[in-house]
N, C-alpha and C positions, 0 to 999 in steps of 0.2 A: 377107545377112551373119548371120543368126542361126545358122547352120549351124556358123561358125566359133567361137562363143561355147563357153567349155569348163565345164562344171558344177565346182563347188566351186572354180573361178577367179574366173570372172566373176559366176557366180549360184549361189545355194543351189538345189540340185536335190531337189525333194520330189516324193514319189508322186502320180499322177494323181488318187488318191482321198484325197490330204493326210492319211492315216493317220499318217504320220511328222511332222508340221508340229509339233507339242509338243515332239518328242524333238529336231529340228534348232533350233528357236528357243531351247531350254534349253543346247544345246550351245553356241551361239555367246554367249548370255548369259554362259556359263561361261568362253568363249574370245573375249574381246573384240577381242584382237589379230588372230586369225583374221578377225574380222567386218570388223576396219577394212581387211584386205587386200583385201577384195572392193570396197571403196569405191575404193582405189586402182587396182585391176585396171580397174574398169568405167571411171575417169577415164581412164587409159590407152589404153582401147579406143575411146572416142568421140573422143579427141582426132585421130584419122586422119580424121575425118569434118569437122573443121572447117578444113580446107584445101580453099577453094573451087575452085581451080585442079585440085587433085588429083581432086575429086569430079567436076569436068566432064570 
């Protein structure tokens, strides 16, 4: 299911060498509402897995 996650919607995408991590951290410190959107999107994503019947 990880392939269905969307960068910058469900998670903050960073380069594999972490060279942009400081820039990303600062961006979301400066834009806390966007950071909160990740939290809401991730909660919505995980809700689909809390239905045991659906999972079976």
